N, C-alpha and C positions, 0 to 999 in steps of 0.2 A: 571746482578747484578753489581753494582758499587764496585770498589776495596776498597773503604773507607767509613766509616760511622762516624757520630758524636754521642757521648754518650748524651743521655738526662737523667740527674741524678735528682732524687728526694731525697734531703738530709733531713733526719729526725732527725738528732741530731748534735748539734754544741756546744762543750764545750770549753771554753776559755783555751788555752794552750794545747789542745789535738787535734790530727789529726782527720779530718773529713772523714768518710767513707760512700760511697753510699750504700744503702741497697736494691735498686732496680734500674733497668735501662731499657730504651727502646732504640731502634736503629732507626735512620732515615738516609736515603740516602743523602749524600752530596759529592761534588767533593773533591778529595784529591791527595796527592803526591805519586809518585813512579818514581825513576829515576836511571839510571846507566850510567856513562860516557863511559863505554866500549862498544865495538861493539856488544857484545852478548846479550844486553838487550836494548829494545826500550823504551825510556823514556815515561812515561804517561803524559797526559795533566794535569797540575797543576795550580790551581788558582794563579795568580801572587802574590808571597810573602804571600801565604795562606790568601789572602784577608786582609792583614794588621795585622793578628794575631801576627806575629813576626816582631819586628823592629830590634832587635839585638840578637845574640846568641854567647855564649862562650862555647867551648868544650875543655876538657882536656883529652888527650889520652897518653898512656905509650909509651916511646921511645924504650924500650926493653921489650919483652915478651918472657921469656925463652931464647931460642937460636935465636929468631927472632929480627932483628934490623930495626927500621924505617930508610929508606934510601932516600925517596923522598916524598914530599907533593905537591899535585896539586889542585889548586882552579880553577874550571871550569868557563868559561866565562858566561854561563847561571847560575845564582845563584841557580835556582831550582835544579841543578845537584849537588850542594854542594861541598864537598872536598873529595879527596881520598888520602890515604897514602899507599905507598908500603913498605912492610917489606920483608927482605931477610933472609934466613937461608943458608948462603954460604956453610956450611959444608955438606949440603945435596942437594944443588942446587934446592931449593924450594922457592917459593915466595907467598906472600899474599897481595892482594889489599883490603884495608879497606875503606869503603865508609860511609860518613855521609851526609844525606840530609833530609831537612824538610819533615815530613810526616803528621803533624797535629795529630788529635785525633786518637788513635789506641786502640782497644780492642783485645782480643784473637781471636775473630772471624774475625775481619778485617785483622789481621796479617796473618791468614791462607789464606785469599783471595790474599793478597799481595804476599805471598810466591808462591802460585799457578800461579799467573801472571808472576812472575819472571821465573819460570820453563818453562812456555809456551814461554816466550820471548827468552830464551836461545835456545830452540828448533827452533823457527822461524828464529832467526838470523843465526844459524848454517846452516839451509836449504838455506837461502838466499845467504850465502857466499859459498855454496857448500862444507861445512865441515861436514863430518860424525860425528855424536855424539850419544853416548849411555847414556841415561838418567835413573837414578835410581828413586825411589819413594821418595816423600817428607816425612820426618819423624819429628814428633813433639818432642821437648825436653824442658827442663827447665834449665835456667841459674840463677845465684844468683847475685843480684846487690851488690854494695859496702855497702849498709845499711843492707844487709842480707835478703832482701825481694826477693822472687822468681819472675821470669818473663818468659813468654812463648817465645819460639824460634822455628825456623824450619831449618832443614838441608837437603842438597841434595848432592848426589854423582853422578858424571858423568865422562865420558872419551871421548877422541877424538882418536879412534883407529888408524886411518891412520897417525896421528902425534905422536903416542905413548906417549900421554900425559894424565895424570890423573888430575882430578879437583874436587873441592868440594865448596859448597856454604853454608853459615849460615847467618840467618837474625833474628834480634830482633828489638824491638822498645823501645825507652827510651826518656822521657821528650820531646815529640813532634817531635822527630827525628827518622828516620829509620837508623839502623846501619847494614851494610851488609859486609860480607867478602867473597872473592873468593880466594881459594888456588889453586896453580898449581904446578905440578912437572913432570919432564921428566921420562920416563921409566928408571929403572924398578920399580918405585914407584907404589903401588897399590891404588885404590880408597879408599878402607877401611882404609888403614894406613893413608892416607891423611885426610880423614874425622875425624879420631880420633885426629890427630894433630891439625886440624882446630878447633875442639870443645875445646880442651885444651887451645888453643890460645884465643878463644873468651870468655871462662870462666874467664880468667885473664883480658881481656879487659873489660868485663862487671863489674868485681869487682873494676876496677880502673877508669873507664870512668865517667866523670862529665860533665853535660850539664845544662846550665842555659840560660833562655831567658827573654826578656822583649818586650813590645809592647802592643797591644790591649788586649793581654792575661792577663795583670796585671789589674784586675778589680777594686781594690781600687782607681785607678785614674779615674774611670768612674762610679761614683755613682750618681744616681738620686733618690731623695726622692719623692715618689708618695703616693697618698691616699691609693691605694691598688694595688699590683702587679697582673699581670694576673695569672690565676690558673696554676698549674703544668702541666696539660694536654693540655694547649694551644699550638698550632702548632709553635708559635713564641718563645717558651721557650726552651732554651738549658739546663738549670739547675735551680733548685729552692730549697729553704729551708723553712721548717716550724718547729715550736717548737713541741716536742713530745706531742702527744695528741691533737694538734690543727689542725683544718682544713684549716684555712686561711694561705696563703703563706706569709712569712715574707720578703723574698727576691727572686728575679728571674732574671736570665740572659737572656736578649733579645738583639740579635745582639752583639755589643761590649760593652754593658753597663749592670750594675747590678741595678735593680729597687728595692728599699728598701721601705717597708711600713713606713708611718709616725710614726706609733706606735713603730717602732724599729729603729728610726733615731739615737738614741744614740749609737747603736751597729752597725751602717752601715759599718764602716771600718772592724770591726771584722767579720761580716757576709761575706763581699766581699772577704776578705782574705781567709777565710775558703773554700768558694766555688771555688775560683781560684786555691787553692792547689789541689782540687779534679778534677776539670774540665780541668785545664791546668797544669799538673805536670811539674815542672822545671821552671815555670814562677816566676820571682822575681821582686821586685821594681827596677826602673831604677838605683837608687844609689847603688844597691847591685849586679850589673851585673859583676863587675870586680872581678874575683876569684884570690886567691893566687895560684901561680904556683910552685909546688915543682920541684926540679931539675930533677926528674925521669919522669916528664910529660911535654908535649908540649901543648901550647894553640892554638886553632883555633878561630879566630875572624871573624864573619860574620855580616856585617851591611847592612840590607836589604833596608834601606832608600836611599842608594846610588846606582847609576847604576853599573851593573856588571863590566864594564870596569874600574871603579874607585874603586872597592871594595878590591883591593889588599892591604894587610896590610904590610907596610914597616918596622914595629917595631919588628916583631917577629924574633927570631934568626933562622938562616938556619938549616935545618936538612938534609944535603946532597943537591944534585942538584935536584930541583923539576922537575918532568917530568911526563907526562901521561903514562899509560901502552902502550907499543909499539904494542901490538896485543891483543885486548880484555883483558880478565882476565884469560884466560886459558880454 
């Protein structure tokens, strides 16, 4: 079974000025992302730049989380691997590596598959490196976003007994990105204590993290007026909208375009915006991609239209000396 799926949404209501919510969904297999720059996770095969779904992304993450301080940011040469940030808690000799990488469409079931794949990859990498590892069971939990909405997450506790090192992982998805943290600590720290610390850390990250994207995901730039869009159950349709009580589809997403019925042409932008907000959360108009950056947050800029070797952003302020983890993530 593939690690990722696309949501096929049938939107039955769209009220101007109100959020659109899907009332039913079907799942279809598609390729998608999964990656980790550290040695303990083997990156998955990812369609290059998510097939053009994303052109640019902006992410804002906290520089301090409790006693943890961001000390280094690393942008990986392969853009699909995203960016990692190392946080240190010097008082307790602990560290957390926080990863952001494009994941595409994620629902709760898909995220569970991603988490299981991460666990398997950690075990496989440890075996390949000759490192003894004791893996706990994946545990589901729920975090709260900054807007107060809940989102699913998964956590894992593990240890490397020969190295006397405890470790923990926590993973969630937000706005077309996967966000993963690996915490590590030397003995005498216990896995349970580290798991609680990592969960508290990620609860604060989830509450402050902001991600916005633009690209083919912004459907109002890709509207085509047609006599009649294909029906909702057509294999080519990713998402569709019809008026309550109506059988005919008013708008349907096919590929990177939204097809709007001629009879609804006057509402084409409204319909495309509403569907985009549900199908591609976090996607905004190109002119709205630049966020305001409070002093307590740092901005990550990723421009997927440029080669990886040219994607370094020379305008962002330093946050310590950027460097990759020296030995996996724990």
